[in-house]
C-alpha positions as a Python dict, from the first residue, in 0.01 Angstrom:
ca = {
    (1, 'M'): (0, 0, 0),
    (2, 'G'): (95, -45, -358),
    (3, 'K'): (387, -262, -464),
    (4, 'R'): (661, -197, -718),
    (5, 'P'): (617, -390, -1050),
    (6, 'G'): (812, -707, -1037),
    (7, 'W'): (797, -743, -655),
    (8, 'L'): (621, -1061, -521),
    (9, 'S'): (396, -1034, -223),
    (10, 'P'): (394, -1312, 42),
    (11, 'N'): (105, -1485, -139),
    (12, 'D'): (293, -1479, -470),
    (13, 'Q'): (602, -1656, -314),
    (14, 'P'): (656, -2026, -434),
    (15, 'S'): (541, -2285, -204),
    (16, 'R'): (793, -2498, -9),
    (17, 'H'): (629, -2820, -164),
    (18, 'R'): (591, -2689, -512),
    (19, 'T'): (836, -2667, -799),
    (20, 'K'): (643, -2415, -1005),
    (21, 'T'): (446, -2097, -931),
    (22, 'H'): (175, -1993, -1174),
    (23, 'G'): (321, -2229, -1427),
    (24, 'K'): (667, -2078, -1400),
    (25, 'P'): (978, -2263, -1281),
    (26, 'A'): (1069, -2187, -921),
    (27, 'V'): (1426, -2087, -1017),
    (28, 'L'): (1292, -1814, -1253),
    (29, 'V'): (1055, -1674, -991),
    (30, 'F'): (1355, -1670, -733),
    (31, 'C'): (1571, -1488, -981),
    (32, 'R'): (1297, -1230, -1048),
    (33, 'M'): (1244, -1179, -681),
    (34, 'L'): (1623, -1143, -623),
    (35, 'L'): (1648, -885, -901),
    (36, 'A'): (1357, -690, -779),
    (37, 'A'): (1502, -692, -429),
    (38, 'L'): (1837, -540, -556),
    (39, 'M'): (1656, -259, -753),
    (40, 'P'): (1730, 83, -596),
    (41, 'G'): (1440, 213, -395),
    (42, 'S'): (1264, -129, -389),
    (43, 'A'): (1233, -111, -8),
    (44, 'E'): (1054, 228, -8),
    (45, 'S'): (712, 121, -153),
    (46, 'V'): (656, -205, 16),
    (47, 'S'): (539, -314, 364),
    (48, 'P'): (789, -333, 658),
    (49, 'R'): (793, -713, 634),
    (50, 'Q'): (868, -705, 263),
    (51, 'A'): (1133, -438, 331),
    (52, 'D'): (1295, -634, 588),
    (53, 'R'): (1311, -936, 342),
    (54, 'I'): (1472, -714, 81),
    (55, 'F'): (1745, -584, 318),
    (56, 'R'): (1821, -953, 430),
    (57, 'V'): (1848, -1045, 49),
    (58, 'R'): (2079, -759, 2),
    (59, 'R'): (2306, -841, 293),
    (60, 'F'): (2327, -1195, 174),
    (61, 'V'): (2423, -1089, -178),
    (62, 'V'): (2686, -836, -40),
    (63, 'A'): (2832, -1110, 184),
    (64, 'F'): (2834, -1361, -107),
    (65, 'L'): (3011, -1122, -333),
    (66, 'A'): (3264, -1033, -70),
    (67, 'V'): (3352, -1409, -28),
    (68, 'I'): (3380, -1438, -397),
    (69, 'V'): (3624, -1139, -416),
    (70, 'V'): (3839, -1280, -130),
    (71, 'V'): (3860, -1622, -290),
    (72, 'C'): (3966, -1468, -629),
    (73, 'L'): (4238, -1254, -456),
    (74, 'L'): (4378, -1555, -268),
    (75, 'T'): (4370, -1764, -590),
    (76, 'A'): (4555, -1490, -783),
    (77, 'M'): (4817, -1450, -529),
    (78, 'A'): (4876, -1830, -506),
    (79, 'V'): (4910, -1862, -888),
    (80, 'S'): (5140, -1555, -905),
    (81, 'G'): (5362, -1708, -633),
    (82, 'H'): (5380, -2039, -810),
    (83, 'R'): (5473, -1885, -1132),
    (84, 'R'): (5759, -1683, -965),
    (85, 'S'): (5888, -1996, -791),
    (86, 'A'): (5875, -2194, -1126),
    (87, 'S'): (6059, -1915, -1317),
    (88, 'A'): (6320, -1908, -1054),
    (89, 'G'): (6367, -2274, -1067),
    (90, 'A'): (6397, -2281, -1433),
    (91, 'V'): (6674, -2016, -1426),
    (92, 'A'): (6867, -2198, -1167),
    (93, 'S'): (6840, -2521, -1356),
    (94, 'A'): (6950, -2361, -1686),
    (95, 'S'): (7245, -2185, -1551),
    (96, 'G'): (7379, -2419, -1268),
    (97, 'A'): (7571, -2670, -1475),
    (98, 'D'): (7952, -2728, -1434),
    (99, 'H'): (8185, -2631, -1722),
    (100, 'P'): (8315, -2928, -1930),
    (101, 'G'): (8679, -2928, -1868),
    (102, 'S'): (8911, -3238, -1882),
    (103, 'V'): (8876, -3496, -1606),
    (104, 'E'): (9244, -3430, -1549),
    (105, 'H'): (9209, -3057, -1497),
    (106, 'E'): (8898, -3060, -1283),
    (107, 'R'): (9099, -3116, -974),
    (108, 'G'): (9157, -2865, -690),
    (109, 'P'): (9500, -2793, -538),
    (110, 'A'): (9472, -3089, -308),
    (111, 'G'): (9359, -3341, -573),
    (112, 'G'): (8987, -3298, -503),
    (113, 'R'): (8726, -3195, -758),
    (114, 'A'): (8737, -2828, -851),
    (115, 'R'): (8467, -2589, -737),
    (116, 'R'): (8142, -2568, -936),
    (117, 'P'): (8112, -2235, -1138),
    (118, 'A'): (7849, -2005, -1007),
    (119, 'A'): (7505, -1989, -1162),
    (120, 'G'): (7498, -1794, -1491),
    (121, 'D'): (7862, -1863, -1568),
    (122, 'L'): (7803, -2106, -1832),
    (123, 'T'): (7605, -2148, -2155),
    (124, 'K'): (7413, -2482, -2104),
    (125, 'A'): (7263, -2539, -2444),
    (126, 'P'): (7413, -2524, -2790),
    (127, 'V'): (7365, -2184, -2938),
    (128, 'P'): (7424, -2004, -3276),
    (129, 'R'): (7767, -1894, -3150),
    (130, 'S'): (7901, -2217, -3314),
    (131, 'E'): (7832, -2056, -3652),
    (132, 'Q'): (8095, -1796, -3593),
    (133, 'A'): (8365, -2075, -3585),
    (134, 'Q'): (8308, -2236, -3936),
    (135, 'P'): (8639, -2222, -4119),
    (136, 'A'): (8665, -2243, -4497),
    (137, 'T'): (8710, -2584, -4640),
    (138, 'L'): (9081, -2679, -4672),
    (139, 'T'): (9211, -2802, -5001),
    (140, 'E'): (9490, -3059, -5022),
    (141, 'R'): (9728, -2786, -5138),
    (142, 'E'): (9646, -2583, -4833),
    (143, 'R'): (9687, -2870, -4605),
    (144, 'S'): (10033, -2941, -4745),
    (145, 'E'): (10143, -2584, -4698),
    (146, 'I'): (10013, -2570, -4346),
    (147, 'L'): (10191, -2887, -4258),
    (148, 'A'): (10513, -2782, -4421),
    (149, 'Q'): (10503, -2451, -4215),
    (150, 'A'): (10451, -2640, -3902),
    (151, 'Q'): (10743, -2880, -3968),
    (152, 'A'): (10966, -2574, -4046),
    (153, 'T'): (10863, -2409, -3726),
    (154, 'A'): (10932, -2726, -3530),
    (155, 'A'): (11280, -2763, -3687),
    (156, 'A'): (11366, -2408, -3613),
    (157, 'S'): (11238, -2432, -3245),
    (158, 'G'): (11570, -2595, -3125),
    (159, 'R'): (11365, -2840, -2930),
    (160, 'P'): (11335, -3224, -2981),
    (161, 'R'): (11124, -3312, -3284),
    (162, 'H'): (10785, -3488, -3250),
    (163, 'D'): (10594, -3583, -3563),
    (164, 'F'): (10255, -3698, -3424),
    (165, 'T'): (9979, -3865, -3621),
    (166, 'Y'): (9624, -3829, -3517),
    (167, 'C'): (9285, -3978, -3614),
    (168, 'V'): (8930, -3814, -3569),
    (169, 'A'): (8614, -3982, -3459),
    (170, 'G'): (8265, -3889, -3349),
    (171, 'R'): (8050, -4046, -3084),
    (172, 'G'): (7683, -3987, -3079),
    (173, 'N'): (7479, -3745, -3295),
    (174, 'V'): (7752, -3488, -3361),
    (175, 'G'): (7692, -3450, -3736),
    (176, 'N'): (7963, -3430, -3997),
    (177, 'T'): (8309, -3404, -3831),
    (178, 'T'): (8476, -3230, -4123),
    (179, 'V'): (8469, -2887, -3958),
    (180, 'F'): (8598, -3047, -3632),
    (181, 'E'): (8888, -3226, -3818),
    (182, 'Q'): (8994, -2915, -4021),
    (183, 'T'): (8984, -2712, -3703),
    (184, 'V'): (9200, -2966, -3535),
    (185, 'F'): (9448, -2966, -3820),
    (186, 'R'): (9475, -2592, -3852),
    (187, 'T'): (9511, -2546, -3467),
    (188, 'L'): (9771, -2810, -3404),
    (189, 'N'): (9991, -2711, -3694),
    (190, 'D'): (9963, -2326, -3634),
    (191, 'P'): (10317, -2183, -3598),
    (192, 'R'): (10182, -1998, -3283),
    (193, 'G'): (10090, -2335, -3114),
    (194, 'W'): (10267, -2667, -3034),
    (195, 'P'): (10512, -2649, -3346),
    (196, 'R'): (10710, -2397, -3131),
    (197, 'A'): (10763, -2687, -2907),
    (198, 'G'): (10902, -2911, -3189),
    (199, 'A'): (10576, -3085, -3289),
    (200, 'S'): (10379, -3127, -3594),
    (201, 'F'): (10060, -3325, -3658),
    (202, 'T'): (9944, -3531, -3952),
    (203, 'R'): (9598, -3691, -3993),
    (204, 'W'): (9630, -4072, -4022),
    (205, 'S'): (9388, -4329, -4162),
    (206, 'G'): (9607, -4618, -4203),
    (207, 'G'): (9597, -4777, -3856),
    (208, 'A'): (9709, -4680, -3510),
    (209, 'C'): (9744, -4326, -3431),
    (210, 'D'): (9943, -4147, -3167),
    (211, 'M'): (9627, -3976, -3060),
    (212, 'V'): (9253, -3980, -3142),
    (213, 'L'): (9049, -3669, -3116),
    (214, 'V'): (8684, -3749, -3056),
    (215, 'L'): (8389, -3515, -3070),
    (216, 'A'): (8126, -3671, -2840),
    (217, 'E'): (7786, -3604, -2710),
    (218, 'P'): (7775, -3564, -2331),
    (219, 'Q'): (7576, -3888, -2272),
    (220, 'Y'): (7870, -4094, -2429),
    (221, 'M'): (8157, -3943, -2218),
    (222, 'R'): (8143, -4233, -1963),
    (223, 'T'): (8177, -4486, -2238),
    (224, 'F'): (8541, -4387, -2267),
    (225, 'S'): (8602, -4419, -1893),
    (226, 'P'): (8385, -4411, -1576),
    (227, 'A'): (8597, -4121, -1457),
    (228, 'C'): (8474, -3907, -1744),
    (229, 'S'): (8167, -3691, -1679),
    (230, 'P'): (7890, -3588, -1924),
    (231, 'E'): (7966, -3232, -1826),
    (232, 'Y'): (8343, -3236, -1907),
    (233, 'S'): (8589, -3300, -2182),
    (234, 'C'): (8823, -3587, -2105),
    (235, 'R'): (9158, -3731, -2197),
    (236, 'V'): (9185, -4112, -2156),
    (237, 'G'): (9526, -4246, -2271),
    (238, 'N'): (9570, -4153, -2628),
    (239, 'Q'): (9208, -4044, -2668),
    (240, 'V'): (9132, -3674, -2642),
    (241, 'I'): (8750, -3622, -2610),
    (242, 'V'): (8591, -3296, -2664),
    (243, 'N'): (8240, -3242, -2530),
    (244, 'K'): (7999, -3145, -2807),
    (245, 'V'): (7806, -2904, -2585),
    (246, 'R'): (8111, -2695, -2513),
    (247, 'W'): (8220, -2721, -2876),
    (248, 'D'): (7893, -2564, -2983),
    (249, 'G'): (7840, -2310, -2694),
    (250, 'G'): (8169, -2231, -2518),
    (251, 'T'): (8141, -2084, -2166),
    (252, 'D'): (8019, -1743, -2056),
    (253, 'Y'): (8348, -1697, -1869),
    (254, 'W'): (8551, -1721, -2187),
    (255, 'L'): (8309, -1521, -2415),
    (256, 'G'): (8238, -1264, -2142),
    (257, 'A'): (8612, -1190, -2127),
    (258, 'G'): (8624, -1097, -2490),
    (259, 'G'): (8694, -1429, -2649),
    (260, 'D'): (8491, -1572, -2940),
    (261, 'M'): (8382, -1916, -3043),
    (262, 'G'): (8648, -1956, -3299),
    (263, 'R'): (8920, -1889, -3044),
    (264, 'Y'): (8742, -2097, -2786),
    (265, 'R'): (8766, -2403, -3007),
    (266, 'V'): (9134, -2340, -3070),
    (267, 'M'): (9194, -2310, -2692),
    (268, 'V'): (8997, -2637, -2615),
    (269, 'I'): (9194, -2830, -2869),
    (270, 'N'): (9538, -2693, -2766),
    (271, 'H'): (9458, -2731, -2396),
    (272, 'E'): (9322, -3087, -2418),
    (273, 'V'): (9610, -3200, -2647),
    (274, 'G'): (9840, -3032, -2409),
    (275, 'H'): (9744, -3309, -2151),
    (276, 'R'): (9823, -3568, -2406),
    (277, 'L'): (10169, -3401, -2443),
    (278, 'G'): (10229, -3428, -2074),
    (279, 'H'): (10103, -3100, -1932),
    (280, 'M'): (9889, -3067, -1620),
    (281, 'D'): (9624, -2798, -1532),
    (282, 'N'): (9719, -2479, -1366),
    (283, 'E'): (10095, -2540, -1405),
    (284, 'Q'): (10080, -2156, -1444),
    (285, 'T'): (9797, -1932, -1352),
    (286, 'C'): (9710, -1567, -1426),
    (287, 'A'): (10028, -1350, -1357),
    (288, 'G'): (9826, -1038, -1323),
    (289, 'A'): (9527, -846, -1437),
    (290, 'G'): (9521, -780, -1807),
    (291, 'Q'): (9792, -1028, -1899),
    (292, 'S'): (9725, -1326, -2120),
    (293, 'A'): (9613, -1644, -1941),
    (294, 'P'): (9857, -1940, -1972),
    (295, 'L'): (9711, -2203, -2201),
    (296, 'M'): (9704, -2471, -1934),
    (297, 'Q'): (9513, -2247, -1692),
    (298, 'E'): (9157, -2363, -1651),
    (299, 'Q'): (9029, -2075, -1857),
    (300, 'S'): (8684, -2223, -1899),
    (301, 'M'): (8635, -2186, -1531),
    (302, 'G'): (8745, -1828, -1523),
    (303, 'L'): (9023, -1600, -1634),
    (304, 'K'): (9106, -1459, -1296),
    (305, 'G'): (9164, -1116, -1444),
    (306, 'C'): (9359, -1228, -1741),
    (307, 'K'): (9279, -1206, -2103),
    (308, 'P'): (9165, -1517, -2303),
    (309, 'N'): (9462, -1699, -2467),
    (310, 'E'): (9448, -2001, -2691),
    (311, 'W'): (9817, -2057, -2755),
    (312, 'P'): (10089, -2198, -2538),
    (313, 'M'): (10314, -1944, -2379),
    (314, 'D'): (10699, -1951, -2411),
    (315, 'S'): (10710, -2122, -2069),
    (316, 'E'): (10477, -2396, -2180),
    (317, 'L'): (10668, -2494, -2487),
    (318, 'W'): (10787, -2848, -2385),
    (319, 'I'): (10663, -3200, -2448),
    (320, 'R'): (10713, -3499, -2224),
}
Protein backbone atom coordinates (compact mmCIF):
# COMPACT_ATOMS: atom_id res chain seq x y z
CA MET A 1 0.00 0.00 0.00
CA GLY A 2 1.36 3.39 -0.96
CA LYS A 3 1.70 6.24 1.48
CA ARG A 4 0.81 9.89 1.16
CA PRO A 5 3.74 12.20 0.65
CA GLY A 6 4.89 13.60 3.94
CA TRP A 7 3.51 10.69 6.08
CA LEU A 8 6.14 8.67 7.96
CA SER A 9 6.05 4.92 8.17
CA PRO A 10 6.85 3.19 11.48
CA ASN A 11 10.44 2.75 10.37
CA ASP A 12 10.66 6.47 9.70
CA GLN A 13 9.60 7.43 13.26
CA PRO A 14 12.23 8.96 15.53
CA SER A 15 13.81 6.52 17.96
CA ARG A 16 13.04 6.96 21.68
CA HIS A 17 16.77 7.20 22.37
CA ARG A 18 17.74 9.51 19.51
CA THR A 19 17.38 13.25 19.27
CA LYS A 20 17.62 13.43 15.48
CA THR A 21 16.26 11.35 12.60
CA HIS A 22 18.03 11.33 9.27
CA GLY A 23 19.96 14.35 10.43
CA LYS A 24 16.79 16.36 11.18
CA PRO A 25 15.76 17.60 14.66
CA ALA A 26 13.16 15.41 16.37
CA VAL A 27 10.89 18.43 16.90
CA LEU A 28 10.82 19.13 13.17
CA VAL A 29 10.03 15.51 12.41
CA PHE A 30 7.22 15.50 14.99
CA CYS A 31 5.73 18.68 13.56
CA ARG A 32 5.79 17.26 10.04
CA MET A 33 4.10 14.11 11.30
CA LEU A 34 1.45 16.14 13.13
CA LEU A 35 0.68 18.28 10.08
CA ALA A 36 0.49 15.24 7.86
CA ALA A 37 -1.95 13.56 10.26
CA LEU A 38 -4.21 16.59 10.17
CA MET A 39 -4.38 16.76 6.39
CA PRO A 40 -7.83 15.80 5.01
CA GLY A 41 -7.92 12.24 3.69
CA SER A 42 -4.58 11.28 5.23
CA ALA A 43 -6.13 8.21 6.88
CA GLU A 44 -7.53 6.80 3.63
CA SER A 45 -4.31 5.72 1.94
CA VAL A 46 -2.35 4.23 4.84
CA SER A 47 -2.36 0.99 6.79
CA PRO A 48 -4.96 0.42 9.53
CA ARG A 49 -2.26 0.88 12.17
CA GLN A 50 -1.20 4.19 10.69
CA ALA A 51 -4.83 5.25 10.31
CA ASP A 52 -5.45 4.48 13.97
CA ARG A 53 -2.42 6.61 14.90
CA ILE A 54 -3.76 9.45 12.74
CA PHE A 55 -7.15 9.33 14.47
CA ARG A 56 -5.47 9.35 17.91
CA VAL A 57 -3.45 12.41 16.91
CA ARG A 58 -6.57 14.16 15.66
CA ARG A 59 -8.49 13.38 18.87
CA PHE A 60 -5.59 14.72 20.93
CA VAL A 61 -5.44 17.93 18.90
CA VAL A 62 -9.20 18.47 19.12
CA ALA A 63 -9.17 17.88 22.89
CA PHE A 64 -6.18 20.21 23.33
CA LEU A 65 -7.84 22.97 21.31
CA ALA A 66 -11.06 22.56 23.29
CA VAL A 67 -9.13 23.02 26.55
CA ILE A 68 -7.48 26.16 25.15
CA VAL A 69 -10.86 27.61 24.13
CA VAL A 70 -12.35 26.93 27.58
CA VAL A 71 -9.36 28.53 29.32
CA CYS A 72 -9.60 31.61 27.08
CA LEU A 73 -13.33 31.99 27.75
CA LEU A 74 -12.87 31.69 31.52
CA THR A 75 -10.02 34.22 31.46
CA ALA A 76 -12.05 36.70 29.40
CA MET A 77 -15.01 36.39 31.79
CA ALA A 78 -12.79 36.95 34.82
CA VAL A 79 -11.13 40.03 33.29
CA SER A 80 -14.49 41.49 32.28
CA GLY A 81 -15.90 40.99 35.76
CA HIS A 82 -12.86 42.61 37.35
CA ARG A 83 -13.16 45.64 35.07
CA ARG A 84 -16.85 46.06 35.90
CA SER A 85 -16.10 45.87 39.62
CA ALA A 86 -13.24 48.36 39.34
CA SER A 87 -15.40 50.75 37.32
CA ALA A 88 -18.23 50.59 39.85
CA GLY A 89 -15.79 51.17 42.72
CA ALA A 90 -14.31 54.20 40.97
CA VAL A 91 -17.75 55.74 40.44
CA ALA A 92 -18.70 55.16 44.08
CA SER A 93 -15.41 56.62 45.28
CA ALA A 94 -15.72 59.68 43.09
CA SER A 95 -19.30 60.50 44.02
CA GLY A 96 -19.65 59.48 47.65
CA ALA A 97 -18.08 62.46 49.47
CA ASP A 98 -19.92 64.66 51.93
CA HIS A 99 -20.75 68.22 51.05
CA PRO A 100 -18.50 70.81 52.71
CA GLY A 101 -20.87 72.78 54.88
CA SER A 102 -20.01 74.58 58.09
CA VAL A 103 -19.23 72.39 61.08
CA GLU A 104 -21.93 74.39 62.83
CA HIS A 105 -24.56 73.55 60.28
CA GLU A 106 -23.71 69.91 59.75
CA ARG A 107 -25.85 68.92 62.72
CA GLY A 108 -29.12 67.04 62.66
CA PRO A 109 -32.25 68.01 64.57
CA ALA A 110 -31.02 66.26 67.73
CA GLY A 111 -27.52 67.72 67.56
CA GLY A 112 -26.00 64.76 65.71
CA ARG A 113 -24.18 64.84 62.43
CA ALA A 114 -26.36 65.44 59.40
CA ARG A 115 -26.90 62.62 56.92
CA ARG A 116 -24.39 61.98 54.15
CA PRO A 117 -25.62 63.08 50.73
CA ALA A 118 -26.39 60.24 48.34
CA ALA A 119 -23.79 59.14 45.81
CA GLY A 120 -23.70 61.41 42.80
CA ASP A 121 -25.02 64.44 44.69
CA LEU A 122 -21.73 66.26 44.82
CA THR A 123 -18.98 67.37 42.55
CA LYS A 124 -15.79 65.99 44.17
CA ALA A 125 -12.99 67.62 42.22
CA PRO A 126 -12.48 71.22 41.08
CA VAL A 127 -13.97 71.76 37.62
CA PRO A 128 -14.03 74.59 35.06
CA ARG A 129 -17.31 75.75 36.63
CA SER A 130 -15.17 78.14 38.68
CA GLU A 131 -14.36 80.08 35.53
CA GLN A 132 -18.00 81.21 35.37
CA ALA A 133 -17.61 83.12 38.62
CA GLN A 134 -14.69 85.43 37.84
CA PRO A 135 -15.80 89.04 38.51
CA ALA A 136 -14.20 92.04 36.89
CA THR A 137 -11.43 93.65 38.90
CA LEU A 138 -12.73 96.35 41.22
CA THR A 139 -11.24 99.82 41.08
CA GLU A 140 -10.91 101.92 44.22
CA ARG A 141 -13.67 104.18 42.96
CA GLU A 142 -16.00 101.22 42.51
CA ARG A 143 -15.18 99.95 45.99
CA SER A 144 -16.02 103.34 47.46
CA GLU A 145 -19.33 103.44 45.61
CA ILE A 146 -20.27 99.91 46.69
CA LEU A 147 -19.43 100.64 50.34
CA ALA A 148 -21.34 103.93 50.29
CA GLN A 149 -24.42 102.17 48.91
CA ALA A 150 -24.15 99.47 51.58
CA GLN A 151 -23.89 102.06 54.34
CA ALA A 152 -26.89 103.94 52.96
CA THR A 153 -28.90 100.71 52.83
CA ALA A 154 -27.89 99.87 56.40
CA ALA A 155 -28.84 103.34 57.62
CA ALA A 156 -32.24 103.12 55.95
CA SER A 157 -32.96 99.63 57.30
CA GLY A 158 -34.22 100.93 60.64
CA ARG A 159 -32.12 98.30 62.39
CA PRO A 160 -29.11 98.74 64.70
CA ARG A 161 -26.00 99.68 62.70
CA HIS A 162 -22.99 97.36 62.52
CA ASP A 163 -19.86 98.48 60.68
CA PHE A 164 -17.74 95.33 60.46
CA THR A 165 -14.12 95.08 59.38
CA TYR A 166 -12.81 91.93 57.76
CA CYS A 167 -9.45 90.51 56.69
CA VAL A 168 -8.77 87.93 53.99
CA ALA A 169 -6.26 85.08 54.12
CA GLY A 170 -5.37 81.89 52.28
CA ARG A 171 -4.25 78.56 53.69
CA GLY A 172 -2.49 76.09 51.43
CA ASN A 173 -2.14 76.22 47.67
CA VAL A 174 -5.18 78.38 46.92
CA GLY A 175 -3.50 80.74 44.47
CA ASN A 176 -4.09 84.47 44.36
CA THR A 177 -6.89 85.48 46.74
CA THR A 178 -7.79 88.66 44.83
CA VAL A 179 -10.92 87.15 43.25
CA PHE A 180 -11.91 85.66 46.60
CA GLU A 181 -11.54 89.02 48.38
CA GLN A 182 -13.39 90.99 45.73
CA THR A 183 -16.24 88.46 45.75
CA VAL A 184 -16.39 88.78 49.54
CA PHE A 185 -16.49 92.59 49.33
CA ARG A 186 -19.18 92.69 46.63
CA THR A 187 -21.29 90.05 48.38
CA LEU A 188 -21.23 91.39 51.92
CA ASN A 189 -21.97 94.96 50.79
CA ASP A 190 -24.67 94.11 48.26
CA PRO A 191 -27.94 95.94 49.10
CA ARG A 192 -29.78 92.62 48.71
CA GLY A 193 -27.76 91.10 51.55
CA TRP A 194 -26.72 91.85 55.10
CA PRO A 195 -26.83 95.67 54.68
CA ARG A 196 -30.62 95.24 54.90
CA ALA A 197 -29.97 93.99 58.43
CA GLY A 198 -27.98 97.14 59.25
CA ALA A 199 -24.47 95.88 58.39
CA SER A 200 -21.66 97.13 56.19
CA PHE A 201 -18.24 95.54 55.69
CA THR A 202 -14.85 97.15 55.14
CA ARG A 203 -11.62 95.32 54.35
CA TRP A 204 -9.07 96.00 57.06
CA SER A 205 -5.30 95.59 57.01
CA GLY A 206 -4.20 97.59 60.02
CA GLY A 207 -4.55 94.99 62.77
CA ALA A 208 -7.33 93.01 64.40
CA CYS A 209 -10.45 92.48 62.31
CA ASP A 210 -13.99 91.72 63.34
CA MET A 211 -13.79 88.61 61.17
CA VAL A 212 -11.25 86.85 58.95
CA LEU A 213 -12.43 85.12 55.78
CA VAL A 214 -10.05 82.33 54.84
CA LEU A 215 -9.91 80.33 51.61
CA ALA A 216 -8.33 77.02 52.60
CA GLU A 217 -7.41 73.70 51.04
CA PRO A 218 -9.25 70.74 52.59
CA GLN A 219 -6.16 69.27 54.27
CA TYR A 220 -5.71 72.46 56.32
CA MET A 221 -9.22 72.63 57.74
CA ARG A 222 -8.32 70.90 61.00
CA THR A 223 -5.51 73.37 61.65
CA PHE A 224 -8.24 75.82 62.64
CA SER A 225 -9.98 73.42 65.00
CA PRO A 226 -10.14 69.63 65.47
CA ALA A 227 -13.89 70.02 64.97
CA CYS A 228 -13.38 71.19 61.39
CA SER A 229 -13.50 68.55 58.68
CA PRO A 230 -11.58 68.47 55.39
CA GLU A 231 -14.94 67.98 53.68
CA TYR A 232 -16.64 71.06 55.13
CA SER A 233 -16.38 74.79 55.47
CA CYS A 234 -16.08 75.91 59.05
CA ARG A 235 -16.56 78.88 61.36
CA VAL A 236 -14.25 79.06 64.36
CA GLY A 237 -14.75 82.17 66.47
CA ASN A 238 -14.12 85.15 64.20
CA GLN A 239 -12.66 82.96 61.45
CA VAL A 240 -14.92 82.04 58.54
CA ILE A 241 -13.12 79.32 56.55
CA VAL A 242 -14.33 78.51 53.04
CA ASN A 243 -13.31 75.11 51.68
CA LYS A 244 -11.42 75.55 48.38
CA VAL A 245 -12.93 72.43 46.82
CA ARG A 246 -16.47 73.78 47.11
CA TRP A 247 -15.36 77.27 46.11
CA ASP A 248 -14.13 75.76 42.85
CA GLY A 249 -16.81 73.15 42.23
CA GLY A 250 -19.99 73.86 44.15
CA THR A 251 -22.40 70.96 44.62
CA ASP A 252 -24.63 69.10 42.19
CA TYR A 253 -27.61 69.82 44.43
CA TRP A 254 -27.24 73.57 43.92
CA LEU A 255 -26.19 73.54 40.28
CA GLY A 256 -28.74 70.90 39.37
CA ALA A 257 -31.53 73.04 40.83
CA GLY A 258 -30.74 75.91 38.46
CA GLY A 259 -28.00 77.79 40.32
CA ASP A 260 -24.62 78.69 38.88
CA MET A 261 -21.14 79.03 40.34
CA GLY A 262 -21.28 82.80 40.71
CA ARG A 263 -24.46 82.59 42.79
CA TYR A 264 -23.14 79.59 44.71
CA ARG A 265 -20.12 81.55 45.90
CA VAL A 266 -22.36 84.41 47.02
CA MET A 267 -24.54 81.95 48.92
CA VAL A 268 -21.56 80.33 50.68
CA ILE A 269 -20.16 83.69 51.78
CA ASN A 270 -23.51 85.01 53.02
CA HIS A 271 -24.39 81.72 54.71
CA GLU A 272 -21.07 81.28 56.51
CA VAL A 273 -20.86 84.93 57.55
CA GLY A 274 -24.44 84.47 58.76
CA HIS A 275 -23.03 82.10 61.38
CA ARG A 276 -20.60 84.81 62.47
CA LEU A 277 -23.56 87.19 62.82
CA GLY A 278 -25.35 84.77 65.15
CA HIS A 279 -27.50 82.66 62.84
CA MET A 280 -27.89 78.91 62.97
CA ASP A 281 -28.62 76.35 60.30
CA ASN A 282 -32.16 75.58 59.28
CA GLU A 283 -33.72 78.33 61.38
CA GLN A 284 -36.14 78.22 58.50
CA THR A 285 -36.47 75.56 55.85
CA CYS A 286 -38.18 75.36 52.50
CA ALA A 287 -41.73 76.68 52.87
CA GLY A 288 -42.98 74.97 49.73
CA ALA A 289 -42.01 73.68 46.31
CA GLY A 290 -40.98 76.43 43.94
CA GLN A 291 -40.36 79.03 46.65
CA SER A 292 -36.94 80.51 47.41
CA ALA A 293 -34.90 78.62 49.99
CA PRO A 294 -34.00 80.55 53.16
CA LEU A 295 -30.35 81.58 53.17
CA MET A 296 -29.58 79.68 56.37
CA GLN A 297 -31.15 76.48 55.07
CA GLU A 298 -28.45 73.93 54.27
CA GLN A 299 -28.83 74.42 50.56
CA SER A 300 -25.62 72.57 49.75
CA MET A 301 -27.27 69.40 51.05
CA GLY A 302 -30.44 69.82 49.04
CA LEU A 303 -33.11 72.36 48.17
CA LYS A 304 -36.08 70.25 49.34
CA GLY A 305 -38.12 71.52 46.41
CA CYS A 306 -37.16 75.17 46.83
CA LYS A 307 -35.27 77.35 44.39
CA PRO A 308 -31.62 78.31 45.05
CA ASN A 309 -31.30 81.55 47.00
CA GLU A 310 -28.13 83.38 47.95
CA TRP A 311 -29.61 86.32 49.90
CA PRO A 312 -31.08 86.58 53.42
CA MET A 313 -34.87 86.63 53.49
CA ASP A 314 -36.78 89.38 55.31
CA SER A 315 -37.28 87.06 58.28
CA GLU A 316 -33.50 86.49 58.48
CA LEU A 317 -32.55 90.17 58.69
CA TRP A 318 -31.20 90.31 62.23
CA ILE A 319 -27.74 90.39 63.82
CA ARG A 320 -27.00 89.16 67.29
